[in-house]
C-alpha positions in Angstrom: -5.6 -3.8 17.7 -4.4 -1.0 14.8 -6.5 1.4 13.6 -6.9 1.6 9.2 -7.9 4.7 7.2 -11.4 4.0 5.9 -13.3 5.4 2.6 -16.7 4.7 2.5 -18.0 5.4 -0.6 -22.2 5.2 -1.0 -24.2 7.0 -1.8 -26.6 6.2 1.1 -26.0 8.1 3.5 -27.6 5.5 6.1 -25.6 2.9 5.2 -22.4 5.2 5.7 -23.5 6.2 8.9 -24.2 2.9 10.4 -21.0 1.1 8.1 -18.9 3.9 10.1 -20.1 3.2 13.3 -19.6 -1.0 12.6 -16.0 -0.1 11.8 -16.1 2.4 15.7 -17.4 -0.3 17.7 -15.2 -3.0 16.1 -12.3 -0.9 16.7 -11.4 -1.0 12.8 -11.2 2.6 12.2 -12.5 6.3 13.8 -10.6 7.6 10.6 -13.1 7.4 8.1 -13.4 9.3 4.4 -16.7 9.4 2.8 -17.9 10.5 -0.3 -21.6 9.7 -1.4 -20.2 8.8 -5.3 -17.4 7.7 -7.2 -16.6 10.8 -9.1 -16.5 12.4 -5.1 -14.0 9.5 -4.2 -12.3 9.9 -7.6 -11.4 13.2 -7.5 -9.9 12.9 -3.8 -7.3 9.9 -5.7 -6.7 11.7 -8.9 -5.8 15.0 -6.7 -3.5 13.2 -4.6 -0.7 15.5 -4.3 -3.5 18.0 -2.5 -5.2 15.1 -0.6 -2.1 13.7 0.7 -1.8 18.0 2.4 -4.4 17.6 3.5 -4.8 14.3 5.6 -1.1 13.4 6.1 -1.3 11.0 8.1 -4.3 8.5 6.6 -3.9 9.4 3.0 -4.4 7.5 0.9 -7.3 5.0 3.4 -5.7 1.7 3.7 -9.4 0.1 3.3 -12.5 1.2 0.8 -15.6 0.1 0.8 -17.6 1.5 -2.6 -21.3 0.5 -3.4 -21.6 -0.9 -6.6 -25.1 1.1 -7.1 -24.7 4.7 -7.5 -25.6 7.7 -9.7 -23.2 10.1 -11.2 -20.7 7.5 -10.7 -21.5 4.0 -9.9 -19.1 1.4 -8.2 -17.7 0.0 -11.6 -17.0 2.8 -13.3 -15.1 3.9 -10.3 -13.1 0.7 -10.2 -12.3 1.0 -13.6 -11.1 4.6 -13.1 -9.2 3.9 -10.1 -7.3 1.4 -11.9 -6.1 3.4 -14.3 -4.7 5.5 -11.5 -3.5 2.9 -9.3 -0.8 1.9 -12.3 0.2 5.0 -12.9 1.0 6.0 -9.2 2.5 3.8 -6.7 1.0 5.3 -3.3 -2.5 4.1 -4.8 -0.8 0.4 -4.9 -1.8 -0.5 -1.0 -5.2 0.7 -0.7 -7.7 -2.1 -1.2 -11.1 -2.8 -1.9 -14.0 -4.5 -0.3 -17.7 -4.3 -2.3 -20.3 -3.1 0.5 -23.9 -3.6 -1.7 -27.4 -4.4 -1.5 -25.9 -6.4 -5.0 -26.3 -10.6 -4.6 -26.0 -11.0 -7.7 -22.9 -13.5 -9.4 -22.4 -11.5 -12.4 -21.3 -8.5 -10.2 -19.5 -11.1 -7.5 -17.4 -12.2 -10.7 -17.2 -8.7 -12.7 -14.9 -7.4 -9.5 -12.7 -10.6 -9.3 -11.5 -8.8 -12.8 -9.4 -6.1 -10.2 -7.0 -7.9 -8.0 -7.3 -4.8 -5.7 -10.8 -5.6 -4.7 -10.4 -8.7 -1.7 -13.5 -8.9 -1.0 -17.8 -8.3 -1.9 -19.6 -7.7 1.7 -23.7 -7.8 1.4 -25.0 -5.4 3.0 -27.6 -7.5 5.0 -28.2 -8.2 8.6 -24.2 -8.9 10.2 -22.9 -7.0 13.3 -20.1 -5.1 14.1 -17.9 -8.5 14.9 -19.4 -10.5 11.5 -17.5 -7.3 9.7 -14.2 -7.6 11.8 -14.2 -11.3 11.2 -15.3 -10.7 7.2 -12.6 -8.4 7.3 -9.8 -10.5 8.9 -10.2 -13.1 6.2 -11.1 -11.1 3.4 -7.8 -8.6 4.3 -5.8 -11.1 5.9 -2.1 -8.7 5.4 -3.9 -6.2 8.1 -3.3 -6.0 11.4 -7.1 -5.9 12.5 
């Protein structure tokens, strides 16, 4: 099973910790970047040359989990800005996203479908490492999880 480089963008430190733990338990990733809001994450992607120097083996991440409701820059604003960066930089074309949110709103699910790089919408409800792994396997079928 191949380990993936992962980023978690979420303002809730406990949610980041739990997701990171589940990713390790499911043997999906040992290499996890964290950002407490969309702006902090966007800075890493915007300064791609610097990020590549700092993390040559693991940046950009293969999978990004993003919360929608965050201060400073929410998930929707991040996705919009990232879509522009992605068009300008071929190295970001392979980065895939999954929304990881408490939102159950159908409108939010429809809104993220606008972004072709968002491949899944995972509710933070109760799920296990196996459930997460199976959801990711279905969502990111081209990755060897």
